[in-house]
C-alpha positions, 0 to 999 in steps of 0.5 A: 690883098683880097680876103677869102670869100668865107672870111668876107662872108662872116665879116658881112654877117657881123656888120649886118647884125643889128647893133654889132658894129656901131660908129658914132658921129663924134665930130657931129656931136655924138658922145664917143665910146669909153672903152674898158681901157679908159680910152675914148673912141668913135666905134664899138664892135660887140662880138661878145653880143653875138653869143646868142647867134650861133650862125655868127659866133661859131663860124667866126671862132672856127675860122680863128681855130684854123689859124691857131692850129696852123700858127701855134699847134704846141699850145697845151690849153686855152684860157678865156678872159672874162667876159668876152673871151669865155664863149669863144675860148670854149668853142675854140678849145673844142675846135682845136681838139679836132684840128690838133688831135689832142686834148685842149683843156679850157679855163677862164681868167677873172679880173683881167682889168687889174694887173697881177694874178694868181691861181684864184683868178684862174678858174678850172686850173687848180689841181687839174691833172690835164694842165700841169705847171709849165704848160703853155696857155693861149689867152683868148678874147673876142676882140683886142683893142688896147691889149690891156686885159690880154697882157694882164691875163698872160701875167696872171697865168705866168704868175701862177707858173704857166708859160704864155707866148701867144694870144688869140682873138676874133678881131684885132684892132692892131692900133699902135698902142696895142702893138707896143703893149704886146711886144713889151709883154712878149706876146704874139697875137693870132687873129681872124681879121683886123678892124682895118679889114672889117672897115674895108668890107663895111666900105665895099658893102656900104653897111656904114656911112663913109664919113664914119668909116673914115672917122674910125680909121683915123682913130685906128691910126693913132688913138691917143692923137685922135683923143687929144685932137678932140680934147678927150683925156683917157680916164683911170676907170674905163667901162665900155659905154 
């Protein structure tokens, strides 16, 4: 299925931004990326690095807002995960107010790499008359790879007395591990585009070498098998580098 022109244009802008989409030749000797989940992979997409370029981050987030308004109009507030979800989450909450014709408060969640949570982890929600307990929050990140922080953010909100049924991100890896985690957490993910779609655009526009695009696709199909094949063992403490 072909992408709408407006969607493809925002993806091309991201692909062409210096350093925004990097794929390392792991099989050629380059070091893999270590993600915050503790897993290794060949590529890294830095959407949060685009916050200084409004011409890129705003269209990406506005287009996500349209999808959220269509698929989850019943949301009560937006909760951005620190750090990547804060700026897109704020933009999203503003756009949703116009699209839905109602107030959509914004809060942010800290320490989402750890499980468990309480109100102290959620900034902007305590004693907020616009967000009474029981309201339904939307957890937002700029991208979701293994979905660990997304699920932890949802758990923090639930532990604090709020409902969470949906999450949203600009780019969704959609790998088997994330799909399993989201299903277990009973979360529906709303996204602007997937990594697979981004790689398809990269291939058609020749922004990255074909062999590296193929390497990233292989990882996407089965991240754990990709790591095992190369003798890489996930580590307890991650941190993208």
